[in-house]
VOBA-65879 format. One line per field, with one value per residue (C-alpha): residue in three letters; residue number from 0; x, y, z. Coordinates in nm, 4 decimals, padded with zeros to 6 digits, always signed. Example, Ala and Ser with C-alpha at 12.3 -4.5 7.8 and 13.67 -1.06 7.14 Angstrom:
BEGIN
residu	c(ALA,SER) $
num	c(0,1) $
c1	c(+01.2300,+01.3670) $
c2	c(-00.4500,-00.1060) $
c3	c(+00.7800,+00.7140) $
// end
This chain:
BEGIN
residu	c(MET,LYS,LYS,LEU,LYS,ASN,ILE,PRO,LYS,PHE,LYS,ASN,GLU,GLN,GLU,GLU,ARG,GLU,PHE,TRP,THR,ASN,ASN,ASP,SER,SER,GLU,PHE,ILE,ASP,TRP,ASN,LYS,SER,LYS,LEU,VAL,SER,PHE,PRO,LYS,LEU,ARG,PRO,SER,THR,LYS,THR,ILE,SER,LEU,ARG,LEU,PRO,GLU,PHE,LEU,LEU,ASN,ASP,ILE,LYS,VAL,ILE,ALA,HIS,LYS,ARG,ASP,VAL,PRO,TYR,GLN,SER,LEU,ILE,LYS,ILE,ILE,LEU,LYS,GLU,ARG,ILE,ASP,SER,GLU,LEU,ARG,ASN,SER,THR) $
num	c(0,1,2,3,4,5,6,7,8,9,10,11,12,13,14,15,16,17,18,19,20,21,22,23,24,25,26,27,28,29,30,31,32,33,34,35,36,37,38,39,40,41,42,43,44,45,46,47,48,49,50,51,52,53,54,55,56,57,58,59,60,61,62,63,64,65,66,67,68,69,70,71,72,73,74,75,76,77,78,79,80,81,82,83,84,85,86,87,88,89,90,91) $
c1	c(+11.7814,+11.9888,+12.1116,+11.9791,+12.1884,+12.0783,+11.9277,+12.1410,+12.0070,+11.9766,+12.0364,+11.7708,+11.5479,+11.8083,+12.0650,+11.8095,+11.7135,+12.0790,+12.1257,+11.8319,+11.9356,+12.2741,+12.1765,+11.9679,+11.6772,+11.6643,+11.9877,+11.8034,+11.4394,+11.2781,+11.0228,+10.8623,+10.7230,+10.5975,+10.2308,+10.0520,+09.9484,+09.7788,+09.8508,+09.5459,+09.6323,+09.9992,+10.0819,+10.3905,+10.6441,+10.6326,+10.8739,+10.7753,+10.9049,+10.8738,+10.7469,+10.7061,+10.4185,+10.2835,+09.9685,+09.7518,+09.8607,+09.7889,+09.4501,+09.3660,+09.4688,+09.2470,+08.9495,+08.9906,+09.0409,+08.7216,+08.5283,+08.6631,+08.6037,+08.9621,+09.2284,+09.4472,+09.7663,+09.6125,+09.5210,+09.8807,+10.0023,+09.7434,+09.8419,+10.2135,+10.1649,+09.9572,+10.2124,+10.5099,+10.3425,+10.2752,+10.6350,+10.7708,+10.5440,+10.6516,+11.0240,+11.0570) $
c2	c(+10.8585,+10.7892,+11.0892,+11.0662,+11.1424,+11.4094,+11.2861,+11.4178,+11.6179,+11.4098,+11.5192,+11.2861,+10.9902,+10.7367,+10.8779,+10.8642,+10.5071,+10.3996,+10.5752,+10.3979,+10.0655,+10.0965,+10.2656,+10.1693,+10.4136,+10.3769,+10.5771,+10.8714,+10.8323,+10.7675,+10.5081,+10.5145,+10.8571,+10.7495,+10.7464,+10.5328,+10.7328,+10.6538,+10.7966,+10.6890,+10.8964,+10.7994,+10.6361,+10.4316,+10.6138,+10.5097,+10.5111,+10.5530,+10.2868,+10.2205,+09.8733,+09.7361,+09.4915,+09.3183,+09.4980,+09.1875,+09.1579,+09.5230,+09.4902,+09.1836,+09.3724,+09.6653,+09.4347,+09.2717,+09.6119,+09.7395,+09.4361,+09.4984,+09.8739,+09.9646,+10.1546,+09.9169,+10.0426,+09.9576,+09.6115,+09.5536,+09.6475,+09.4181,+09.1244,+09.1835,+09.2070,+08.8868,+08.6973,+08.8273,+08.7343,+08.3861,+08.3438,+08.4604,+08.2196,+07.9292,+08.0075,+07.9508) $
c3	c(+14.4657,+14.1579,+13.9572,+13.6028,+13.2980,+13.0515,+12.7288,+12.4422,+12.1490,+11.8340,+11.4758,+11.3406,+11.4206,+11.3117,+11.5527,+11.8364,+11.7460,+11.7613,+12.0945,+12.2624,+12.1119,+12.2840,+12.6126,+12.9127,+12.9391,+13.3183,+13.3334,+13.1761,+13.2820,+13.6202,+13.5139,+13.8614,+13.7723,+13.4320,+13.3336,+13.0788,+12.7731,+12.4468,+12.1018,+11.9007,+11.5930,+11.5772,+11.2469,+11.1701,+10.9582,+10.5965,+10.3084,+09.9468,+09.7121,+09.3429,+09.2624,+08.9128,+08.8745,+08.5675,+08.4512,+08.4926,+08.8579,+08.9324,+08.7624,+08.9745,+09.2901,+09.1921,+09.1309,+09.4731,+09.6401,+09.4765,+09.6053,+09.9573,+09.9228,+10.0133,+09.8196,+09.6202,+09.7894,+10.1275,+10.0015,+09.8899,+10.2404,+10.4014,+10.1808,+10.2394,+10.6167,+10.6297,+10.4230,+10.6190,+10.9492,+10.8099,+10.6933,+11.0297,+11.2200,+10.9987,+11.0132,+11.3881) $
// end
């Protein structure tokens, strides 16, 4: 049986992200003992930004959001995600 290394303590999420990007997890974790789990309430981390939009554009977004019965900020995220996915598919 292979001796596993200790996982270091991290100062923040960014430091942990960099660590796992540069290290093989199998040196720290016995994946043969792992179990499948589900985190149904886990939400992606978000970052608040300030975005200036022309008033007419924001008004149009709010009208569409009202028709779809969703908050306008959620509609903006949906539209951005759909467009980004489309761009990524077309760029390959």
